[in-house]
N, C-alpha and C positions, 0 to 999 in steps of 0.2 A: 504493499500499499503506499503510494507515494503523496508526500503531504501536498495539500490541496492549495494554489496558488490563486491570488487574485489581483485586478489591475487597479482595482478603487485607491485612490490616495489615503483611505483613512485605515487601510490594512494593516493590521500588526504582526509582523512574521513572527514574533516570540509568542505571542498568545495563540496563533494559529497553530504554530508547531506544539504547545502544550496541549490544543484541544485533539490534535492528531493523536498524540499519544493516548489520551484518555480513551479515545474512540478505536483502541486498541481490544479493550477488554471486551469479553461477551461471556453469555453462558457457556459456550464451548471453551472459552480459554478466560478463565477467569483470572488466571495470575500470571505475569511475563517478567524475564529476566531483562538485564541490560543489553544483551546480545540479541534477544527477540526484537526490542526496541529498533537497535540500530538497524536489523535486517529486515524490518517491514516499514521503516518509515524513510530509510536511505539518509538518515541523519549520521554525521560522524559520532565516534564514541564520547568524546566531550560533550559536545552539545546535547545529546541523549542524556547523559548522566545529569549534566545541569538541570535539564528539565525534569526529570526525574527526583531530583533533589528538591528540588523546587516544589515540584504538587506534593512532595512528602512532607517538608516544611510545614504547608498552609495548609495540611489535614486532607487534602484531595487524594492523595495515596498512603500506603500502608507498606512499609518494607519488613518480612519476616528475616530476622538476623541470621537464621539458621540456613535456609534456604537460598536467601538474596532474591526472592521472588518479589513482586510488586503487586499488593492487589488495592482496588477501589476502597478509599478510607471514606470516613463518617460524612464529609461534605458533601460527596459524591451520591452517597445514597438520600440524604436529605433533599438534596436538588432532583434526585428523581423521583423520589416518593411525593414532594410536595409540588412540583412543577407536571410532572407526566402523570401520575395517577389523581390527583385532586380532583380533576373535572370529570374524570370517567366514573372515579368513586362516588361522586356526589349525584351523577345522573343515576347511577345503579342504586344506592343507599337508599335515596330520598324515599320512596314509596314506602319502604321497610323501616324506616325512619319514621315516618310520618304515622305508621300504623300503630307500632309501638307507644308512640307519643300519644295518640289520642287514646287508645286502649289504656293506659295508666293515668292519664289527663295529667301530663306532665308535659315537662319540656324537652324534648330532643335535640341533640347535638353531635354533629360529625367534624371531627377535627383530626390533624396531622402535626406531627412533630418537626419544629425548626429548631434544631440546637436545645435550649433550654426553655424554649415557648411552646404552647401549643397555639395553632393556627386554625379557627373556626372556619369550615368549608361549607357548612349546612347548619340553620339552626329552624326548629319548628317550635315556636314558643305557643303553649297552651294556657300557660299561665304567668304572672309578671314574678320575674325571679327578684328576690331581695337583694336590693341597693346594685343590682347588675343589669344592663342592657348592651347586651351583644350580639354580634351578627356577624356573618362571611367576613372574612379578612381582619376581626380582630383577634388580639393575641393576650394568653395569659399566661405566667408562669407554670411551667410544667410541673414541678415540685409540691405545688400545693391544690391540683386539680386532679380528678378521677381519671381524666382522658389522658393527661401528662404522665401520671405515674403509672397507670397501664403500659402505655409504651414505651416508657423509660425501662419498664419490667422485661421488655422484647429486644432489648439492645443487647449485643455482646459483651462480655465483659471489658473488652478493651474499648469499646464504642462509649458504654456506659462511665469508664474511669475517665476518658476524654471529654465527655459531657459535663460530667460534676467537676472538673477542675475550673471550667469557665463558670459554673453555676454560682449566683448569688443567690442564698436560700432565704431570703428577707421573709419577714412573717408577714402575712395578710390578716391574721386574725390571732387570738392567743392559742388556738389548736393546730397553727400552722406548723409543718416539720423545718426547723433549722439548721439542722446538723447534717453533712454528709453520712453519716455513721446510722441515725436513725433512719434517714430516706432509705441507705442499702438495705436496713433490718425490714423496712417496708415493702420494697422491692421484693425481699426474698417470699414475703407473705402472698404479694400478689401473685408472682409465679406460681406458686403452689395452689393458690384459690382460682387463677384463671380470670379475675377479675379485681378493681380497684374501687374502693368507697373515698368519699369525701363527705365527711361530719363537720363542716362547719371550718374547714381549712382555708376556705377561698374567700368566702364572706361570711359574717354572722348571720345564723337562722338557714343557712343554704345548704341541703344535702345532695347527693349525686351518686350513681352507680356507674362505672364504664366497662366495656370489654372491647378486647383487641378485633382489630379485622386483618385478616390474612390476604395477601395477593395470590395469585398462580404459582410463585415460587415459595410459598411459604414465608415469606417475610412480612412483619406486622408494619403494613403501610398506613394505617390510619386507626381511628377508635370513635367507637360512638359513647355517650352516655344519656341516662334521663336524669333530670334533676329537677329540683322544687324547694319549698320552703319546708322547714320543719315541722309546720302544722301538717304539712300535704304528707312528708315522708318520716313517720316515727322511726327510732331506731331499730324496733321490731321489723318493719317494712324494709329498712334499707338494707339490714343484713338477711333476712331469711325470706323476702318475697320478690324484691327485684332483680337479685343477682341473675336468677336462673333465667327470667323474661329477658333482660339484656344481654345475657350470653347466647341465647338462642337467637334473638335477633342480628348479633354479629355473625354467627355461624352463617345464617342465612345469605349476609351479604357478602361474606367470605365465598360462600359456594359460587354465588351469581358472579364472583369476578375471577371464577375458573380454578 
């Protein structure tokens, strides 16, 4: 594969070469060596190494120190999930989410993970949420939201470590998790249970239950939740009734994604 060229005066050669290197990765070839990059792009070894080193330093690639093979990093996954999947996911998930929200008489939401934040992709409001007015495109901290926690729980150990290195676990309420150690403990519970709870961690009087959505490759690419006031969602309902409903809907969406 020879690097693409352009006659436009706005063409940035170094950026184009970096994108050419990222384009080498595929399902059939999830990792590459430096020699693979040289052979397939036509770049000389020094230039290829500089590009790989830059992409590694900025989080777009990761390098296995034992095999010396490069693989896509967390930032590539985030770009892929947020940009490529969100529109398709919204279209596929909306009817399922809408049915869940109406059946439970609660607000239903769909979100994707962008670093240490949850980005709302879809939202079906059945009730006014205490102190919050959110819609598609809005962002909230992942560490104190049910969708954020359930998506963090499905990162690999390396991805989670890198994400937490940049996370400021600022409290939103007295119930917010504010230490990485406590968050990791919570994530362990979520991995075991298959869902995440939010008991007044994002806003006082707000409770929610979230479950992960998986794409055709088995990656957690999004999450859904239902949320409502503590008057609408008792702790009994939060822990014993809603999780099964939310998990089942998330499974239906995952199945529809292939």
